[in-house]
C-alpha positions as CSV (number, residue, x, y, z in Angstrom):
1,M,7.8,-192.1,-65.8
2,P,8.6,-189.8,-68.7
3,G,12.1,-190.0,-70.0
4,R,14.7,-187.6,-68.7
5,R,15.2,-184.6,-70.9
6,R,18.6,-183.2,-71.7
7,R,19.8,-180.1,-69.9
8,S,22.3,-177.5,-70.9
9,T,23.7,-177.0,-67.4
10,T,26.2,-179.2,-65.6
11,S,26.1,-177.8,-62.1
12,S,24.5,-175.1,-59.9
13,R,27.5,-173.0,-60.9
14,S,26.9,-173.2,-64.6
15,T,26.4,-170.1,-66.8
16,T,22.7,-170.6,-67.0
17,A,22.4,-171.2,-63.3
18,R,24.2,-167.9,-62.5
19,G,21.8,-166.1,-64.8
20,T,24.4,-164.6,-67.1
21,T,22.7,-166.1,-70.1
22,S,18.9,-166.3,-70.7
23,R,16.9,-169.4,-70.5
24,T,16.5,-171.1,-73.9
25,R,13.5,-172.8,-75.4
26,T,13.4,-174.9,-78.6
27,A,10.5,-174.1,-81.0
28,A,8.9,-177.5,-80.4
29,P,7.2,-178.2,-77.2
30,R,8.9,-180.5,-74.7
31,K,8.4,-184.2,-75.3
32,R,7.7,-187.1,-73.0
33,A,6.5,-190.7,-73.4
34,A,3.0,-191.1,-75.0
35,A,0.0,-191.5,-72.7
36,K,-0.4,-195.0,-71.6
37,P,-3.5,-196.9,-72.9
38,S,-4.3,-197.8,-69.3
39,K,-5.5,-194.2,-68.6
40,A,-8.9,-194.9,-70.1
41,A,-9.2,-198.2,-68.2
42,A,-8.3,-196.2,-65.0
43,G,-11.1,-193.8,-65.7
44,L,-8.8,-190.9,-66.7
45,P,-9.7,-188.6,-69.5
46,V,-8.1,-189.4,-72.9
47,A,-7.7,-187.0,-75.8
48,G,-8.7,-188.1,-79.3
49,P,-7.0,-187.1,-82.6
50,G,-6.4,-183.3,-82.7
51,E,-7.5,-182.9,-79.1
52,R,-5.9,-182.5,-75.8
53,V,-7.0,-182.9,-72.2
54,W,-7.3,-179.4,-70.6
55,V,-7.1,-179.3,-66.8
56,L,-8.7,-176.1,-65.5
57,A,-8.3,-173.9,-62.4
58,V,-12.0,-173.2,-61.8
59,P,-12.8,-171.3,-58.5
60,F,-15.3,-172.7,-56.2
61,R,-18.9,-172.5,-57.6
62,A,-17.7,-170.5,-60.7
63,P,-19.6,-171.4,-63.9
64,A,-17.5,-173.5,-66.3
65,P,-19.8,-174.6,-69.1
66,G,-18.6,-177.8,-70.7
67,A,-16.0,-178.6,-68.1
68,V,-16.5,-181.7,-65.9
69,W,-15.3,-182.2,-62.4
70,H,-13.0,-185.3,-62.1
71,P,-12.9,-186.6,-58.5
72,G,-9.7,-188.6,-59.1
73,L,-7.8,-185.6,-60.5
74,Q,-9.4,-183.1,-58.0
75,A,-9.9,-180.6,-60.9
76,H,-12.2,-179.6,-63.8
77,V,-11.4,-181.2,-67.1
78,W,-12.3,-180.3,-70.7
79,V,-11.3,-182.4,-73.7
80,G,-11.1,-180.9,-77.2
81,G,-9.0,-178.8,-79.6
82,E,-8.9,-175.1,-78.7
83,L,-10.1,-174.1,-75.3
84,P,-13.6,-172.3,-75.6
85,A,-13.7,-168.6,-74.8
86,A,-15.8,-169.3,-71.7
87,L,-13.1,-171.5,-70.2
88,V,-10.1,-169.4,-71.2
89,P,-10.1,-167.5,-67.8
90,Y,-9.5,-170.8,-66.1
91,D,-6.5,-171.8,-68.1
92,P,-3.9,-172.5,-65.4
93,P,-0.5,-170.7,-65.4
94,P,2.8,-172.5,-65.9
95,Y,4.1,-174.7,-63.1
96,S,0.7,-174.8,-61.3
97,F,-0.9,-177.9,-60.0
98,E,-3.5,-178.0,-62.8
99,R,-0.9,-177.4,-65.5
100,F,1.2,-180.3,-64.0
101,V,-1.8,-182.6,-64.1
102,E,-2.5,-181.6,-67.7
103,D,1.0,-182.3,-68.8
104,E,0.8,-185.8,-67.2
105,L,-2.3,-186.6,-69.2
106,N,-1.1,-185.4,-72.7
107,A,1.6,-186.7,-74.9
108,D,3.0,-183.3,-75.5
109,P,3.1,-180.7,-72.7
110,R,2.3,-177.1,-73.8
111,P,5.4,-174.9,-74.4
112,L,6.2,-172.4,-71.6
113,P,6.7,-168.7,-72.1
114,E,10.1,-167.2,-71.4
115,G,10.5,-165.8,-67.9
116,R,12.3,-162.7,-66.8
117,A,15.9,-163.9,-66.2
118,L,17.1,-163.7,-62.6
119,T,20.8,-163.6,-61.5
120,P,21.5,-165.8,-58.5
121,R,23.8,-164.5,-55.8
122,D,27.0,-166.4,-55.0
123,Q,25.5,-167.3,-51.6
124,Q,22.6,-169.1,-53.4
125,C,25.0,-171.0,-55.7
126,D,27.1,-172.0,-52.8
127,G,24.1,-173.3,-50.9
128,A,22.9,-175.3,-53.9
129,D,26.3,-177.0,-54.1
130,V,26.0,-178.1,-50.4
131,V,22.5,-179.5,-51.0
132,A,23.6,-181.3,-54.2
133,T,26.6,-182.8,-52.4
134,H,24.3,-184.2,-49.7
135,A,22.0,-185.7,-52.3
136,A,24.9,-187.3,-54.2
137,A,26.0,-189.0,-51.0
138,G,22.7,-190.7,-50.7
139,G,20.9,-188.4,-48.2
140,R,17.2,-188.4,-47.9
141,V,16.2,-185.0,-46.4
142,F,18.2,-181.8,-46.3
143,L,17.2,-178.9,-43.9
144,L,17.9,-175.5,-45.5
145,G,17.5,-173.2,-42.6
146,D,18.8,-169.8,-43.8
147,D,17.4,-166.7,-42.1
148,P,14.2,-165.2,-43.7
149,G,15.2,-163.1,-46.8
150,V,18.6,-164.7,-47.4
151,G,17.3,-166.4,-50.6
152,K,16.1,-169.9,-49.9
153,T,13.8,-169.9,-52.9
154,G,16.7,-169.4,-55.4
155,T,19.0,-171.7,-53.5
156,A,16.3,-174.5,-53.6
157,I,15.7,-174.1,-57.4
158,L,19.4,-174.2,-58.2
159,A,19.8,-177.2,-55.9
160,V,17.1,-179.1,-57.7
161,K,18.7,-178.4,-61.1
162,A,22.0,-179.6,-59.7
163,I,20.5,-182.8,-58.3
164,A,18.9,-183.4,-61.7
165,E,22.5,-183.6,-63.1
166,Q,23.3,-186.5,-60.7
167,R,20.2,-188.7,-61.0
168,D,17.2,-189.3,-63.2
169,V,14.8,-186.4,-62.2
170,S,11.7,-185.6,-64.2
171,R,9.0,-184.4,-61.7
172,V,9.5,-181.8,-59.0
173,L,7.0,-180.9,-56.3
174,V,7.1,-177.5,-54.5
175,V,4.8,-177.1,-51.5
176,A,4.5,-173.5,-50.4
177,D,2.6,-171.7,-47.7
178,R,-0.5,-169.6,-48.1
179,P,-1.8,-167.3,-49.6
180,A,-1.7,-169.2,-52.8
181,A,-2.3,-166.0,-54.9
182,I,1.1,-164.7,-53.8
183,T,3.2,-167.8,-53.1
184,I,2.5,-169.8,-56.2
185,P,3.2,-166.9,-58.6
186,H,6.3,-166.1,-56.6
187,W,7.7,-169.6,-57.0
188,S,6.6,-169.8,-60.6
189,R,8.4,-166.6,-61.5
190,S,11.5,-167.7,-59.7
191,I,11.5,-171.1,-61.5
192,A,11.2,-169.4,-64.8
193,G,13.8,-166.8,-63.9
194,F,16.4,-169.1,-62.6
195,G,15.6,-171.7,-65.3
196,D,13.4,-174.8,-64.9
197,G,16.1,-177.2,-66.1
198,E,13.5,-178.7,-68.5
199,L,12.0,-180.4,-65.5
200,R,8.2,-180.7,-64.8
201,W,7.5,-178.6,-61.8
202,C,4.3,-178.7,-59.7
203,V,3.9,-175.7,-57.4
204,T,1.1,-176.0,-54.8
205,T,0.3,-175.0,-51.2
206,W,0.1,-177.0,-48.0
207,D,-3.7,-176.8,-47.8
208,R,-3.9,-178.3,-51.3
209,L,-1.6,-181.2,-50.6
210,G,-4.5,-183.6,-50.5
211,K,-5.1,-182.9,-54.2
212,V,-1.6,-183.9,-55.0
213,A,-1.9,-187.1,-53.1
214,A,-5.2,-187.9,-54.9
215,V,-3.5,-187.3,-58.3
216,Q,-0.7,-189.6,-57.3
217,R,-3.2,-192.3,-56.6
218,A,-5.2,-191.7,-59.8
219,T,-2.2,-191.5,-62.2
220,G,0.6,-193.4,-60.4
221,A,2.8,-190.4,-60.9
222,R,5.5,-189.9,-58.3
223,F,7.9,-187.0,-57.7
224,D,11.7,-187.3,-57.9
225,V,12.4,-184.2,-55.7
226,V,10.1,-182.5,-53.2
227,V,10.8,-179.0,-51.9
228,A,9.0,-178.3,-48.7
229,D,8.9,-174.5,-48.3
230,E,8.1,-173.5,-44.6
231,A,8.6,-177.2,-43.7
232,H,7.5,-176.5,-40.1
233,M,4.0,-176.8,-41.4
234,V,4.3,-180.6,-41.0
235,R,5.8,-180.7,-37.6
236,H,2.8,-182.5,-36.1
237,T,2.0,-186.1,-37.2
238,T,-1.6,-186.1,-35.9
239,T,-3.0,-184.0,-38.8
240,Q,-4.4,-184.7,-42.2
241,R,-1.7,-182.6,-43.6
242,W,0.9,-185.0,-42.3
243,K,-0.9,-187.9,-43.8
244,H,-0.8,-186.3,-47.3
245,W,2.8,-185.2,-46.8
246,K,3.8,-188.7,-45.9
247,A,2.2,-189.9,-49.2
248,V,3.8,-187.3,-51.5
249,S,7.2,-187.2,-49.8
250,G,7.7,-190.9,-49.5
251,A,8.4,-190.5,-45.7
252,G,7.2,-194.1,-45.1
253,R,8.9,-195.6,-48.2
254,V,12.3,-197.3,-48.2
255,K,12.6,-197.5,-52.0
256,D,11.8,-195.0,-54.8
257,A,11.4,-192.2,-52.3
258,P,12.0,-188.6,-53.6
259,Y,14.8,-186.5,-52.3
260,V,13.3,-183.9,-49.9
261,L,14.6,-180.4,-49.5
262,A,13.0,-178.9,-46.4
263,C,13.2,-175.1,-46.3
264,T,12.5,-173.2,-43.1
265,A,14.2,-170.6,-40.9
266,T,12.1,-171.9,-38.0
267,P,12.2,-175.8,-38.0
268,A,10.2,-176.4,-34.9
269,H,9.5,-175.5,-31.2
270,T,11.2,-178.7,-29.9
271,P,13.1,-181.7,-31.3
272,L,9.8,-183.6,-31.0
273,E,8.4,-181.5,-33.8
274,L,10.9,-182.7,-36.5
275,P,9.1,-185.8,-37.9
276,Y,9.8,-184.6,-41.4
277,L,13.6,-185.1,-40.7
278,A,13.1,-188.6,-39.4
279,P,14.0,-190.3,-42.7
280,Q,17.3,-188.5,-42.7
281,F,18.0,-189.5,-39.1
282,A,17.4,-193.1,-40.1
283,V,19.9,-192.9,-42.9
284,Q,22.6,-191.2,-40.8
285,H,22.3,-193.8,-38.1
286,G,22.1,-196.7,-40.5
287,E,18.8,-197.8,-39.0
288,A,15.6,-199.0,-40.5
289,L,13.1,-196.3,-41.5
290,K,10.3,-198.0,-39.5
291,D,12.4,-197.6,-36.3
292,W,12.1,-193.8,-36.7
293,A,8.3,-193.8,-37.5
294,D,7.7,-192.9,-33.8
295,L,10.2,-190.0,-33.5
296,P,9.6,-189.2,-29.8
297,A,10.2,-192.8,-28.8
298,R,13.4,-193.0,-30.9
299,L,14.7,-189.7,-29.5
300,A,14.1,-191.1,-26.0
301,A,16.0,-194.3,-26.9
302,R,18.8,-192.1,-28.1
303,G,19.2,-190.3,-24.8
304,F,17.1,-187.2,-25.4
305,H,15.4,-185.8,-22.4
306,V,11.8,-186.4,-23.5
307,E,9.1,-188.2,-21.6
308,R,5.4,-188.9,-21.8
309,G,3.2,-186.3,-20.2
310,R,-0.5,-185.6,-19.8
311,Y,-0.8,-184.5,-23.4
312,G,1.7,-186.9,-25.0
313,W,5.4,-186.6,-25.3
314,Q,7.1,-183.6,-23.7
315,W,10.6,-182.1,-23.8
316,T,12.4,-181.4,-20.6
317,E,12.2,-178.0,-18.9
318,D,15.8,-178.3,-17.5
319,A,18.0,-175.7,-19.3
320,D,21.1,-177.8,-19.2
321,E,19.3,-180.9,-20.6
322,R,17.8,-178.8,-23.4
323,R,21.3,-177.5,-24.4
324,A,22.6,-181.0,-24.4
325,D,19.7,-182.2,-26.6
326,L,20.2,-179.3,-29.0
327,A,23.9,-180.0,-29.3
328,T,23.2,-183.6,-30.1
329,L,20.6,-182.7,-32.7
330,Q,22.8,-180.1,-34.4
331,S,25.7,-182.5,-34.5
332,W,23.5,-185.1,-36.3
333,L,22.8,-182.6,-39.1
334,A,25.6,-180.1,-39.2
335,E,28.5,-182.3,-38.4
336,A,27.5,-185.2,-40.7
337,E,29.7,-185.9,-43.7
338,P,28.4,-184.4,-45.9
339,P,26.3,-181.9,-43.8
340,A,22.5,-182.5,-43.9
341,T,21.7,-178.9,-43.0
342,L,22.8,-175.3,-43.8
343,H,22.0,-172.2,-41.8
344,R,23.3,-168.8,-42.8
345,P,22.3,-165.7,-40.8
346,A,21.2,-162.6,-42.6
347,P,24.3,-160.6,-43.5
348,W,22.4,-157.4,-42.8
349,G,22.0,-158.4,-39.1
350,P,19.2,-159.6,-36.9
351,V,15.9,-157.8,-36.7
352,S,15.4,-155.3,-33.9
353,V,12.3,-156.1,-31.9
354,S,11.2,-154.0,-28.9
355,G,8.1,-153.4,-26.9
356,A,5.6,-150.6,-27.4
357,P,3.6,-150.1,-24.2
358,V,0.1,-148.6,-24.5
359,A,-1.2,-146.4,-21.7
360,L,-4.8,-147.3,-21.4
361,T,-7.4,-144.6,-20.6
362,P,-9.4,-145.0,-17.4
363,A,-12.3,-146.4,-19.4
364,E,-10.1,-148.7,-21.4
365,R,-8.4,-150.0,-18.3
366,A,-11.8,-150.7,-16.6
367,S,-12.8,-152.6,-19.7
368,Y,-9.6,-154.5,-19.8
369,E,-9.8,-155.5,-16.1
370,A,-13.3,-156.6,-16.6
371,E,-12.3,-158.8,-19.5
372,W,-9.4,-160.2,-17.5
373,S,-11.6,-161.1,-14.6
374,E,-14.1,-162.8,-16.8
375,F,-11.3,-164.7,-18.6
376,R,-9.8,-166.0,-15.3
377,A,-13.2,-167.1,-14.1
378,E,-14.0,-169.0,-17.3
379,M,-10.5,-170.5,-17.4
380,Q,-10.9,-171.8,-13.8
381,L,-14.2,-173.4,-14.6
382,A,-12.7,-175.0,-17.7
383,R,-9.7,-176.2,-15.6
384,R,-11.8,-177.8,-12.9
385,S,-13.9,-179.8,-15.4
386,R,-10.8,-180.5,-17.7
387,Q,-12.7,-179.0,-20.7
388,T,-9.9,-178.2,-23.1
389,A,-12.1,-176.8,-25.8
390,R,-13.7,-174.4,-23.3
391,G,-10.3,-173.3,-22.2
392,R,-9.1,-172.7,-25.7
393,A,-12.2,-170.7,-26.4
394,A,-11.8,-168.5,-23.3
395,L,-8.2,-167.8,-24.3
396,L,-9.2,-166.9,-27.8
397,R,-12.0,-164.5,-26.7
398,F,-9.7,-162.8,-24.2
399,R,-7.0,-162.2,-26.8
400,Q,-9.6,-160.8,-29.2
401,K,-11.1,-158.4,-26.7
402,A,-7.8,-157.3,-25.3
403,G,-6.6,-156.4,-28.8
404,L,-9.8,-154.6,-29.7
405,I,-9.4,-152.3,-26.7
406,R,-6.0,-151.1,-28.1
407,V,-7.1,-150.6,-31.7
408,Q,-7.1,-146.8,-31.4
409,A,-3.6,-146.7,-30.0
410,T,-2.4,-148.8,-33.0
411,V,-4.1,-146.5,-35.4
412,D,-2.5,-143.4,-33.8
413,W,0.9,-145.0,-33.9
414,V,0.5,-145.9,-37.6
415,K,-0.6,-142.4,-38.4
416,A,2.6,-141.0,-36.8
417,Q,4.8,-143.4,-38.8
418,V,3.1,-142.4,-42.1
419,E,3.6,-138.8,-41.3
420,A,7.3,-139.6,-40.8
421,E,7.3,-140.9,-44.4
422,R,7.6,-144.6,-43.5
423,Q,5.5,-147.5,-44.8
424,V,4.0,-149.6,-42.0
425,A,3.4,-153.4,-41.8
426,V,0.8,-154.3,-39.1
427,S,0.7,-157.9,-38.1
428,V,-2.6,-159.0,-36.6
429,E,-4.1,-162.4,-35.6
430,F,-7.8,-161.7,-35.8
431,V,-9.9,-160.2,-38.5
432,E,-13.1,-158.7,-36.9
433,T,-11.5,-157.5,-33.7
434,A,-8.2,-156.2,-35.2
435,A,-7.7,-156.2,-39.0
436,D,-11.1,-154.7,-39.9
437,P,-11.3,-151.9,-37.3
438,I,-7.7,-150.9,-37.8
439,R,-8.1,-150.7,-41.6
440,E,-11.4,-148.9,-41.4
441,A,-10.1,-146.3,-39.0
442,L,-7.0,-145.6,-41.2
443,L,-9.1,-145.4,-44.3
444,S,-11.4,-142.9,-42.5
445,A,-8.3,-140.8,-41.7
446,G,-7.4,-140.7,-45.4
447,I,-4.6,-143.3,-45.3
448,E,-4.5,-145.9,-48.0
449,V,-4.4,-149.5,-46.5
450,A,-3.6,-152.8,-48.2
451,G,-5.3,-155.8,-46.7
452,I,-3.9,-159.3,-46.8
453,Y,-6.4,-161.1,-44.6
454,G,-9.8,-162.8,-44.6
455,R,-10.9,-165.5,-46.9
456,D,-11.6,-164.2,-50.4
457,R,-11.9,-160.6,-49.2
458,F,-9.2,-159.2,-51.4
459,D,-7.0,-159.9,-54.4
460,V,-4.1,-160.5,-52.0
461,E,-1.4,-160.1,-54.6
462,A,-2.9,-156.9,-55.9
463,E,-3.1,-155.6,-52.4
464,R,0.6,-156.6,-51.7
465,L,1.7,-154.8,-54.9
466,R,-0.3,-151.7,-53.9
467,F,1.8,-151.5,-50.7
468,Q,5.0,-152.3,-52.5
469,R,4.6,-149.6,-55.1
470,G,3.8,-147.1,-52.4
471,E,0.2,-146.7,-53.4
472,A,-0.9,-147.8,-49.9
473,Q,1.2,-146.6,-47.0
474,V,0.0,-149.4,-44.7
475,C,-0.4,-153.1,-45.0
476,V,-2.5,-155.0,-42.5
477,F,-2.0,-158.7,-42.7
478,T,-2.7,-162.0,-40.9
479,V,-0.3,-164.3,-42.8
480,T,3.0,-165.2,-41.1
481,A,5.2,-166.3,-44.0
482,S,5.8,-166.4,-47.7
483,I,5.1,-162.8,-48.7
484,S,7.6,-160.0,-49.3
485,L,6.9,-156.5,-48.0
486,H,10.5,-155.1,-48.0
487,A,11.7,-152.0,-49.6
488,G,13.3,-152.1,-53.1
489,E,11.9,-155.6,-53.9
490,L,12.1,-156.6,-57.6
491,L,8.5,-156.8,-58.7
492,P,7.0,-159.1,-61.3
493,D,6.8,-156.4,-64.0
494,G,10.5,-155.6,-63.6
495,A,10.0,-152.5,-61.5
496,H,11.2,-152.1,-58.0
497,A,9.2,-151.6,-54.8
498,S,9.3,-148.2,-53.1
499,E,12.4,-147.4,-51.1
500,L,10.6,-145.8,-48.2
501,P,11.8,-147.4,-45.0
502,R,9.5,-150.1,-43.5
503,V,8.6,-150.5,-39.9
504,G,6.5,-153.3,-38.4
505,L,4.1,-153.6,-35.5
506,F,2.7,-156.7,-33.8
507,H,-0.7,-155.5,-32.8
508,Q,-0.6,-158.3,-30.2
509,P,2.3,-160.3,-28.8
510,R,2.7,-163.6,-30.6
511,F,2.9,-166.7,-28.4
512,S,4.8,-168.8,-31.0
513,G,8.4,-168.0,-31.6
514,I,8.1,-169.6,-35.0
515,Q,5.3,-167.3,-36.1
516,A,7.0,-164.2,-34.6
517,R,10.3,-164.8,-36.4
518,Q,8.5,-165.5,-39.7
519,V,6.5,-162.3,-39.4
520,T,9.5,-160.0,-38.9
521,G,11.1,-161.6,-42.0
522,R,8.3,-160.1,-44.2
523,T,10.0,-156.7,-44.1
524,H,13.5,-157.4,-42.7
525,R,14.9,-159.3,-45.7
526,D,17.0,-159.3,-48.9
527,G,19.4,-156.7,-47.4
528,K,16.8,-154.4,-46.1
529,T,16.6,-153.7,-42.4
530,S,13.2,-153.1,-40.7
531,P,12.6,-152.6,-37.0
532,W,9.5,-154.2,-35.3
533,L,7.6,-153.2,-32.2
534,V,5.3,-155.3,-30.1
535,A,2.3,-153.4,-28.8
536,F,0.8,-154.3,-25.4
537,A,-1.4,-152.8,-22.7
538,E,0.9,-151.3,-20.0
539,D,0.8,-152.9,-16.5
540,T,-1.2,-155.9,-17.7
541,V,-0.5,-159.6,-18.4
542,E,0.0,-158.5,-22.0
543,E,3.1,-156.7,-21.0
544,Q,4.5,-159.8,-19.3
545,V,3.7,-161.9,-22.4
546,A,5.4,-159.3,-24.7
547,R,8.5,-159.4,-22.5
548,V,8.7,-163.2,-22.8
549,M,8.2,-162.9,-26.6
550,V,11.0,-160.4,-27.1
551,E,13.4,-162.2,-24.8
552,R,12.9,-165.6,-26.5
553,L,12.6,-164.4,-30.1
554,A,16.4,-164.6,-30.6
555,V,16.5,-168.4,-29.9
556,T,14.2,-169.3,-32.8
557,G,17.2,-169.6,-35.1
558,S,18.5,-172.8,-33.5
559,T,18.1,-176.2,-35.2
560,A,15.2,-177.1,-32.9
561,G,13.4,-173.8,-33.8
562,A,12.6,-172.2,-30.5
563,D,12.8,-172.7,-26.7
564,T,9.5,-174.0,-25.6
565,S,10.0,-172.8,-22.1
566,A,8.7,-169.5,-23.5
567,L,5.3,-171.2,-24.2
568,Q,5.3,-172.7,-20.7
569,E,6.0,-169.3,-19.2
570,I,3.3,-167.6,-21.2
571,A,0.8,-170.4,-20.3
572,E,1.5,-169.8,-16.6
573,L,1.0,-166.1,-16.9
574,L,-2.4,-166.7,-18.5
575,E,-3.3,-169.5,-16.0
576,A,-3.5,-171.8,-19.1
577,D,-0.6,-174.1,-18.2
578,W,-3.0,-177.0,-17.9
579,L,-3.8,-176.7,-21.7
580,P,-1.7,-178.6,-24.2
581,A,1.1,-176.6,-25.7
582,T,-0.5,-176.4,-29.1
583,A,-3.2,-174.2,-27.5
584,L,-0.6,-171.5,-27.5
585,A,1.8,-172.5,-30.2
586,E,-1.0,-172.5,-32.8
587,S,-3.4,-170.1,-31.4
């Protein structure tokens, strides 16, 4: 591990941390221990005299003459002096995964450019102090659960720097949500703006976590602190993502495990979905880490009202038992000494979410009823034969077709909002039956639309900035987290987003409370209020689903995330209660 570099700050409340002085850089690049001779023996590229190993961010199937794909590093590599002109476009930005790997392979990391200084708010400094206190007391995992838009990114960066004053910290991993074209630059700018503390940061996304695990295996490098942004992304232990998370976060290690800062305003749907907090539970109870490897079984042993059901472990449906479980869970985290969690509501108040009924025309209602009848028949066939995949497919098709029927109503509503001099954020779940037709109809009406959806369809950051600058009055998007669409945002070039008020519309009711709350936080954040509406076809099952969504949205701020009885109620409305809960929670 490279030696620890000296830092000018002494705590999260230092002058540099508060942003009152700019970040300093010495003329010489940062130093670390020389590359170990064993790199060549391990099959890793080694630079000769006057050379360096360049690790490149080459897009899929893009031409990269001279660069070689290295399976162990999961990246293209070129060894030489100056980077050839043909490869310059693939030179990775600071703090990215590729730049991190490059720094690991060379004796001298490249110097970093100065970032635009950011001034942290007192609330962010206070939060960093709470996290650092927990780390100093020997904690394993801290849950930072502030409401969307309160400033978790800044709090996390300041907390990492404060932790680095307590212990030997060199490498920091930040795992963010998609889209990478927005989230990675956002984190990189924030790290540079608040000051990187002379630490080596690696910012990646959840879908690239396997690459990080591969590099760990190839180089032996381990992280000292791991920041899990949108930590609810690893609430299920049956996925490949969890496998990679366990490797990079040290969730299964007793010694030499990194400190984990889990950041999410929506931790889970149930206590069963908190495996990423299990190492902290083990520490708090003074029990072996292996005893908490099976979280549901351990919760059952601790008196939680969970039991094995048809599709695995299930949480009780009894309201009193749920409240008792939540109280116990919250006491484990909030009442510990020092606390292992921090949740601060948005000072500007909760988001306003209400329903927007759509009166279908006779032709539309006939079409809707036909689709509903077809869906019910297909669902009954799937139920009788216990064909889960068939049931999921039927549910998906019905939601797509029901949303398509209401496209024109959404377009008309958006037009009215634009005429009223508002900018509109439209959240959709499907591309071909919602995002595309809505966008195309608005463009035909002369309204500029930014699109953040579809794989490789758009430059998503450029589209986001078009909306933020007011060049596009509407943004249609499928992502649920990690993008900012609020008025007055400080943009990367130092300018501010337009101050026109934002309004949001769910084109379809969301089944998942986690997803719904994350979506509203795209515009209702950083001191800016933004109301949201949920569109639904009047006098249909959609109206009942929307009612459940709006009623239960408020409970998603609890430590356990959300009340899963909402999912059960929606499943019953759709005659899909025989499907596993994930069929709705992740639909």
